[in-house]
C-alpha positions as CSV (number, residue, x, y, z in Angstrom):
1,X,4.9,-6.5,-15.0
2,X,8.3,-7.0,-13.5
3,X,8.4,-3.3,-12.5
4,X,5.0,-3.7,-10.8
5,X,6.4,-6.7,-8.9
6,X,9.2,-4.4,-7.6
7,X,6.6,-1.8,-6.6
8,X,4.5,-4.5,-4.7
9,X,7.6,-5.7,-2.9
10,X,8.5,-2.1,-2.0
11,X,5.0,-1.6,-0.6
12,X,5.3,-4.9,1.3
13,X,8.5,-3.8,3.0
14,X,7.2,-0.3,3.7
15,X,4.1,-1.7,5.4
16,X,6.1,-4.3,7.3
17,X,8.3,-1.5,8.7
18,X,5.2,0.6,9.5
19,X,3.7,-2.4,11.4
20,X,6.9,-2.9,13.3
21,X,7.2,0.7,14.2
22,X,3.5,0.9,15.3
23,X,3.9,-2.2,17.4
24,X,7.0,-0.8,19.0
25,X,5.4,2.5,20.1
26,X,2.1,1.0,21.2
27,X,-0.2,1.6,18.2
28,X,-1.4,-2.0,18.3
29,X,-4.4,-1.6,16.1
30,X,-2.4,0.3,13.5
31,X,0.2,-2.4,13.6
32,X,-2.4,-5.0,12.8
33,X,-3.7,-2.9,9.9
34,X,-0.2,-2.3,8.4
35,X,0.7,-6.0,8.9
36,X,-2.4,-6.9,6.8
37,X,-1.4,-4.3,4.2
38,X,2.1,-5.9,4.1
39,X,0.6,-9.4,3.6
40,X,-1.7,-8.1,0.8
41,X,1.2,-6.5,-1.0
42,X,3.1,-9.8,-0.9
43,X,0.1,-11.6,-2.3
44,X,-0.1,-9.0,-5.1
45,X,3.6,-9.6,-6.0
46,X,2.9,-13.4,-6.0
47,X,-0.1,-13.0,-8.2
48,X,1.9,-11.0,-10.8
49,X,4.7,-13.6,-10.7
50,X,2.2,-16.4,-11.2
51,X,0.7,-14.7,-14.2
52,X,4.1,-14.4,-15.9
53,X,4.9,-18.0,-15.1
54,X,1.6,-19.1,-16.6
55,X,2.7,-17.4,-19.9
56,X,6.1,-19.1,-19.7
57,X,7.8,-15.9,-18.8
58,X,10.4,-16.0,-16.0
59,X,9.7,-13.1,-13.6
60,X,12.5,-11.0,-12.4
61,X,12.6,-10.6,-8.6
62,X,14.2,-7.1,-8.3
63,X,16.0,-5.7,-5.4
64,X,14.0,-3.1,-3.6
65,X,14.3,-0.7,-0.7
66,X,13.6,-2.4,2.6
67,X,14.8,0.1,5.2
68,X,11.9,2.6,5.3
69,X,12.1,5.0,8.2
70,X,8.8,5.5,10.1
71,X,8.7,8.3,12.6
72,X,5.0,8.9,13.1
73,X,1.6,7.3,12.5
74,X,0.5,10.3,10.4
75,X,3.7,10.0,8.4
76,X,3.1,6.3,7.7
77,X,-0.4,7.0,6.5
78,X,0.8,9.8,4.2
79,X,3.5,7.5,2.8
80,X,1.0,4.7,2.4
81,X,-1.3,7.0,0.4
82,X,1.7,8.1,-1.8
83,X,2.7,4.5,-2.4
84,X,-0.8,3.4,-3.3
85,X,-1.5,6.5,-5.5
86,X,1.8,6.0,-7.3
87,X,1.1,2.4,-7.9
88,X,-2.4,3.1,-9.2
89,X,-0.9,5.6,-11.7
90,X,1.6,3.0,-12.9
91,X,-1.0,0.3,-13.3
92,X,-3.2,2.7,-15.3
93,X,-0.3,3.8,-17.5
94,X,0.7,0.2,-18.2
95,X,-2.9,-0.7,-18.9
96,X,-3.2,2.1,-21.4
97,X,-0.2,0.7,-23.3
98,X,-1.6,-2.8,-23.2
99,X,-5.1,-2.0,-24.2
100,X,-4.6,-2.3,-27.9
101,X,-1.7,-4.8,-27.8
102,X,-2.4,-7.5,-25.2
103,X,-6.0,-7.7,-24.0
104,X,-5.4,-10.8,-21.9
105,X,-2.9,-8.9,-19.8
106,X,-5.0,-5.8,-19.8
107,X,-7.9,-7.9,-18.4
108,X,-5.6,-9.5,-15.9
109,X,-4.5,-6.1,-14.6
110,X,-8.1,-4.9,-14.1
111,X,-8.0,-6.6,-10.7
112,X,-4.9,-4.7,-9.7
113,X,-6.3,-1.4,-10.9
114,X,-9.4,-2.0,-8.7
115,X,-7.3,-3.0,-5.7
116,X,-5.2,0.2,-6.1
117,X,-8.2,2.3,-6.5
118,X,-9.8,0.9,-3.4
119,X,-6.5,1.4,-1.5
120,X,-6.2,5.0,-2.5
121,X,-9.7,5.6,-1.3
122,X,-9.0,3.9,2.0
123,X,-5.9,6.0,2.7
124,X,-7.6,9.2,1.4
125,X,-10.4,8.6,4.0
126,X,-7.9,8.2,6.8
127,X,-6.2,11.4,5.7
128,X,-9.5,13.2,5.6
129,X,-10.3,12.2,9.2
130,X,-6.8,13.4,10.3
131,X,-7.6,16.7,8.7
132,X,-10.9,16.9,10.6
133,X,-9.1,16.2,13.8
134,X,-6.8,19.2,13.3
135,X,-3.8,17.5,14.8
136,X,-1.9,20.7,14.7
137,X,-4.0,22.0,17.5
138,X,-3.9,21.1,21.2
139,X,-4.5,17.6,22.6
140,X,-2.4,16.0,19.9
141,X,-1.7,12.8,21.8
142,X,-5.3,12.3,22.8
143,X,-6.5,12.9,19.3
144,X,-4.0,10.5,17.7
145,X,-4.8,7.8,20.2
146,X,-8.5,8.3,19.6
147,X,-7.9,8.1,15.9
148,X,-5.7,5.0,16.1
149,X,-8.2,3.2,18.4
150,X,-11.3,4.2,16.4
151,X,-10.1,3.9,12.8
152,X,-7.8,1.0,13.0
153,X,-9.9,-1.2,15.4
154,X,-11.3,-3.7,12.9
């Protein structure tokens, strides 16, 4: 679980950087989306820590990368997808190990597996829309502004 705490903090800082970058370049709706993602990841890390403390285990707060470089909205979405998919795989692998050894923790992690599954779906949907828009063709700026306004306006 300590490794997943590190992964959740890594995602938190990535999304915070994405929110800051988006805000700085005028993608206001995407900035709000990524800020909410950042807040969610922080809550996930806290939930994992709380679980360990409830079992009288002192969680380790690991050092993680905090200086993610964001250069485009499409890049941030791609990286978000990669982070979420990787974390889903890690939760699944950890759960497989725990299934026969620690059912309480296996059951606890079910929530996190579902969160990750939903996140992968959400980012996959965004990537599918970007593919439909064919951003490599003309009117890139118009298309990306339409995408940001339409798909991040919640």
